[in-house]
Structure formats: structure tokens, C-alpha cells
N, C-alpha and C positions, 0 to 999 in steps of 0.2 A: 308722599310725595311720591311722584313716580318718576321711574327713570326716563331718561330722553333716550327716543331711538339710536343714537351711536353707542353708547354707554351699554345698552341691550345687546347691538349686533356684537360690540367689541366681547362683551361677558360670553356669547353664543360660540363665537370664534374661539375664544381661551377655552372653553369647555370642550369643544371639538379638538383643537390640539392637545389637551390632555387626556383626552379619552385615545386619539391616536398614538400619543405616545406609550401608553400603557401597552396596547395592543401591540405596537411595532416591539416595546421591549420584550414583553410575552414570545414573540416569534423569534426574534434575536436569541433568546435563551434558547428555546426549542430546536432550531437550527444549530447554535452550539452544541448540544446535545446530540443532535444527529450528526454532526462533522464528528465527534470525540468517537462514537457507534461506527461510522466508516472507517474513519483511520484505524481503529482495532481489526477489523474484518479486513481493510487494506494490508495491514502488517500478518495476518493470520495467511490470506489466499498468496500473498509473495513468498512466506514460507514453503506453503505447499507448494507453490510451482517450482521451487529450487527443488525441494523434494523429489519432486515427480521428475523434474529433467533428469536428475543424479540416479533415478532409477532406470529411467530411460535408457540414460548413457551406459548403465552398468549393463542393462538387458540386451542392449545393440553391442557391446564388446562381447558378453558373453555367446553371441548368436554368432559371430564372426570367428568368435575364437573355436567355436564348435566347427566350424568349417560349412556352416549353414547361408553363410554370406556372400555376396559377389565383392564385399569389401574386405577383404582378408589383408590388404596393403593397410588400408586403414587402422584397422586392429594392431597390426603389426607397429604401425608409427604411433600410436597412441601408447600400446604397451610400453614402446622405447623411449616415450615422453614419462611415462609415468616412473620408468627406470632411472631417466637422467633426476627428477624430482628429487626420488629417494636418495639418490645418490647424493645430490647437492645438500639434503637433510644430515646424512651421515658426515658429509665433511665437517658441515658448520657443527656437529656435534663432537667432534673429535678438536676441535679447536680449544 
């Protein structure tokens, strides 16, 4: 007994849907893995940026403290701000 054309068409569409579903699931899995890798890389790069910004800040402070910079006022202000932070920390420890 042969299938009717309607049933045959429906069967073909269902098979295509199943194949598409498998393909999309695999792509979703792959993209999830890629997202996880990119998330890790982003965290590493953010940490590197923070380290480099601190290093630049230290180098700028050193340069201005050596008198090689036009920003001596900024360096003094930074040192004063750091000293106030240290004083606050000492005050908190003494409580």
C-alpha cells in the first residue's frame, strides 16, 4: 500500500525539522562553549588592564616625584590622598 502524497509531504517536513533541530542543537552547544571561552578571556583581559593601569599610575607617580614631569602638583596631591587613606586605615585599626 503506498502512502498518500499528503502523508509523504508531512513525513519529509518532519524529517527536515528533526535534522534542522539536531543541527541547531549542535550549533547552540558550540556557541555555548565559545561563550564560556570568551568569558574567561574577558576576565583575564580585564585583570591585565587593571594591572597595567596600576603600573602606569605608579610610573607616572615615580616620574613626577623625580621632577621629570610638569605634573608635580598632581603627584603631590596623589601622595597626600594616599597618605590620608593610610591615616584612615590606621584609625580603623586603632578602634
